[in-house]
matplotlib code that plots the C-alpha trace (Angstrom):
import matplotlib.pyplot as plt

x = [230.1, 228.5, 231.8, 233.0, 230.0, 230.6, 234.2, 233.2, 230.7, 233.4, 235.8, 233.1, 232.6, 236.4, 236.7, 233.9, 234.8, 235.5, 238.5, 240.0, 239.2, 242.1, 243.0, 243.8, 245.7, 244.0, 245.1, 242.0, 241.8, 240.4, 237.5, 236.2, 236.0, 232.2, 231.4, 234.4, 233.3, 230.0, 231.5, 234.1, 231.5, 229.3, 232.3, 233.5, 230.0, 229.6, 233.1, 234.6, 237.6, 238.7, 239.8, 242.5, 242.1, 244.2, 242.8, 244.9, 246.2, 247.5, 250.7, 251.6, 250.4, 252.6, 255.6, 254.8, 254.3, 257.6, 259.1, 257.8, 254.6, 252.5, 249.5, 248.0, 245.2, 245.2, 241.8, 243.0, 241.6, 243.2, 244.3, 247.9, 249.1, 248.0, 249.4, 252.7, 252.8, 252.2, 255.0, 257.3, 256.5, 254.6, 251.1, 249.7, 249.1, 245.5, 244.1, 243.4, 239.8, 237.8, 235.5, 234.1, 234.2, 234.3, 232.9, 234.2, 232.0, 232.5, 230.8, 230.2, 228.8, 226.8, 223.7, 223.9, 227.7, 228.1, 225.9, 224.8, 227.2, 230.3, 230.4, 231.5, 235.0, 235.1, 233.8, 236.3, 234.5, 235.6, 238.7, 239.7, 239.2, 240.1, 241.4, 243.5, 247.2, 247.3, 250.8, 249.5, 245.8, 244.0, 241.0, 243.2, 244.8, 241.3, 240.3, 243.4, 242.5, 239.0, 240.4, 242.9, 240.2, 238.1, 241.1, 241.0, 244.1, 246.2, 243.5, 242.5, 245.9, 246.5, 243.3, 244.1, 244.1, 245.7, 244.8, 246.9, 244.0, 240.4, 239.3, 241.2, 239.9, 236.4, 237.2, 238.5, 235.2, 232.8, 234.4, 234.1, 237.9, 237.5, 234.5, 234.2, 236.2, 236.6, 235.5, 234.4, 230.7, 230.8, 231.6, 228.4, 226.0, 224.3, 221.1, 219.9, 220.5, 223.1, 224.6, 223.4, 225.0, 225.4, 227.1, 228.0, 228.6, 231.4, 230.8, 232.9, 234.2, 236.2, 238.6, 240.0, 237.8, 238.3, 238.4, 239.3, 241.0, 241.6, 244.5, 246.0, 249.5, 252.2, 252.1, 248.5, 248.8, 248.7, 246.1, 242.6, 241.1, 242.7, 241.3, 237.9, 237.8, 238.5, 235.9, 233.4, 234.1, 232.7, 229.5, 226.1, 225.9, 229.1, 228.1, 224.8, 226.7, 229.0, 226.2, 224.4, 227.4, 227.1, 229.8, 229.3, 230.3]
y = [20.0, 23.4, 25.3, 23.0, 23.9, 27.6, 27.2, 25.4, 28.1, 30.8, 28.8, 28.5, 32.3, 32.8, 30.7, 32.3, 33.4, 36.9, 35.5, 34.6, 38.0, 40.0, 43.1, 43.2, 46.0, 46.9, 49.2, 50.4, 52.3, 55.8, 55.4, 52.6, 54.6, 54.9, 51.2, 50.0, 52.0, 50.1, 46.8, 47.1, 48.0, 45.0, 42.7, 43.7, 43.3, 39.8, 38.4, 40.3, 41.1, 44.7, 46.1, 48.9, 50.8, 53.2, 54.9, 56.2, 55.6, 52.2, 53.8, 54.9, 51.6, 49.7, 51.7, 51.3, 47.5, 47.2, 49.1, 46.6, 48.4, 46.3, 45.9, 42.4, 42.9, 45.2, 46.2, 47.9, 50.1, 48.1, 44.6, 45.4, 46.3, 43.1, 41.0, 42.9, 42.2, 38.5, 38.4, 40.0, 37.5, 40.1, 38.7, 35.2, 33.6, 32.5, 34.8, 37.6, 38.2, 41.1, 42.6, 45.5, 47.3, 51.1, 53.9, 57.4, 60.5, 64.1, 66.1, 69.7, 70.6, 73.3, 72.5, 73.2, 73.2, 69.6, 68.5, 64.9, 64.4, 66.0, 68.7, 71.1, 69.6, 70.7, 74.1, 74.6, 77.6, 77.0, 77.8, 74.6, 70.9, 68.5, 64.9, 62.5, 62.4, 60.1, 58.9, 57.7, 57.0, 54.7, 56.9, 59.9, 57.8, 56.9, 60.6, 61.5, 58.7, 60.1, 63.6, 62.1, 60.3, 63.5, 65.4, 68.1, 67.4, 70.1, 72.8, 71.7, 70.8, 74.4, 74.1, 70.8, 70.7, 67.4, 65.6, 63.0, 60.7, 60.5, 61.6, 64.9, 65.4, 65.0, 67.4, 70.1, 69.7, 69.5, 72.6, 74.6, 75.1, 73.3, 74.1, 70.4, 67.3, 63.6, 61.5, 58.0, 57.2, 55.8, 59.2, 60.9, 58.0, 55.8, 53.8, 55.1, 58.8, 61.2, 64.0, 67.5, 69.3, 68.2, 65.1, 63.1, 59.3, 58.8, 56.0, 53.0, 52.8, 56.0, 54.4, 51.0, 48.9, 49.9, 46.3, 46.4, 43.4, 42.4, 40.3, 38.7, 40.1, 37.9, 39.6, 38.5, 34.8, 33.6, 36.1, 34.6, 38.1, 38.8, 35.6, 36.3, 39.8, 38.7, 36.0, 38.6, 40.8, 38.1, 37.7, 38.8, 41.3, 43.0, 42.8, 44.5, 47.4, 47.6, 47.6, 50.4, 52.7, 52.1, 49.5, 46.5, 43.1]
z = [321.4, 321.3, 321.4, 318.6, 316.4, 317.0, 316.1, 312.8, 312.0, 312.4, 310.2, 307.4, 307.5, 307.2, 304.1, 302.0, 298.5, 299.7, 301.5, 298.1, 296.5, 295.2, 293.2, 289.5, 287.8, 284.5, 281.7, 279.8, 276.6, 277.3, 274.8, 277.0, 280.2, 280.5, 280.0, 282.0, 285.0, 285.0, 284.2, 286.9, 289.5, 288.6, 288.4, 291.9, 293.3, 291.9, 292.3, 295.3, 293.2, 292.9, 289.6, 290.0, 286.7, 284.8, 281.6, 278.8, 275.3, 274.1, 273.0, 276.5, 278.0, 275.6, 276.6, 280.3, 280.0, 278.2, 281.2, 283.7, 284.8, 287.1, 284.7, 284.6, 282.0, 279.0, 277.6, 274.4, 271.7, 269.0, 268.0, 267.1, 270.6, 272.2, 269.3, 269.7, 273.4, 272.7, 270.2, 272.7, 275.5, 277.6, 277.1, 277.3, 273.9, 273.3, 276.0, 273.5, 272.2, 270.6, 273.2, 271.1, 267.8, 268.2, 266.1, 265.4, 265.6, 264.7, 267.5, 268.6, 272.0, 270.1, 268.0, 264.3, 264.0, 262.7, 259.8, 259.3, 256.3, 257.8, 255.2, 257.9, 257.5, 253.8, 254.5, 257.3, 258.9, 262.4, 264.5, 266.3, 265.6, 268.5, 268.0, 269.9, 269.0, 266.0, 267.0, 270.4, 270.1, 267.7, 267.5, 266.6, 263.8, 262.5, 262.5, 260.5, 258.0, 257.6, 256.8, 254.4, 252.5, 252.4, 251.2, 253.9, 256.0, 254.6, 255.0, 258.5, 260.1, 261.3, 263.3, 265.0, 268.8, 269.8, 273.0, 274.6, 274.5, 273.2, 276.6, 276.3, 272.7, 274.2, 277.0, 274.5, 272.6, 275.5, 277.1, 273.8, 273.6, 270.3, 268.0, 267.1, 267.6, 266.6, 269.6, 270.3, 269.9, 273.4, 274.8, 273.5, 273.3, 275.9, 275.9, 272.5, 273.2, 272.0, 274.1, 273.4, 270.5, 266.9, 265.5, 262.5, 262.9, 260.5, 258.0, 258.9, 255.3, 255.9, 258.5, 259.4, 261.7, 265.3, 266.6, 270.3, 272.0, 275.6, 276.7, 279.8, 280.5, 281.9, 285.3, 285.7, 284.7, 288.3, 289.5, 289.7, 289.6, 286.3, 284.8, 286.3, 284.9, 281.3, 281.7, 283.0, 280.0, 277.8, 279.9, 278.7, 281.5, 280.3, 276.7, 277.4, 278.9, 276.0, 273.5, 275.4, 274.6, 270.9, 270.4, 268.1, 269.3]

ax = plt.figure().add_subplot(projection="3d")
ax.plot(x, y, z, "-o")
ax.set_aspect("equal")
plt.show()
């Protein structure tokens, strides 16, 4: 009997949850990089599933998904792209939900450059202003809307330094290649503290709500790791991380 017991013990070890763990390919909006890195690590630790993550703009992700990219989950920076993918049969209806509402910030890595009312935009006494490409990135479109409402686009457009994503806009600003830039709050804020420099949290009435949705893509419908990740994104543990980066829920 003893060899049989040992055999049964080995069998039990082999069929632990880790045996059923799998990978999930995730497309994640660039503004959500900081929180997603923490969420992904916690998710993998707790579930055994491994998220394989690509960060970028939703515009590029949409094109890639249309061209049969292997993404199984989209964690978007907008609502429109997930809805569009649903309508085109590339995302699962009823799987979509809002996981965060983002905020836009005008930031400079140098103290004293950006005032707390954004008047620096009207004065225009700087050489370069970074923002994400408005045609590809939701946060870039929001930045352009802010400047339109302030009536400064024509004067400032020659100073624009366009990044492919909000990450690149942040990098231009952080490196000093741009005197100031429109970035996501989550890039310069964590746990109640702002990054060094100067900033203006843009009033939300100056741009459309940055409601960010997640959705299960058709390629992930039979992957338990994809379903588990979306479920984890709704958990209190994930929401605590999201709030710590300045997002609203």
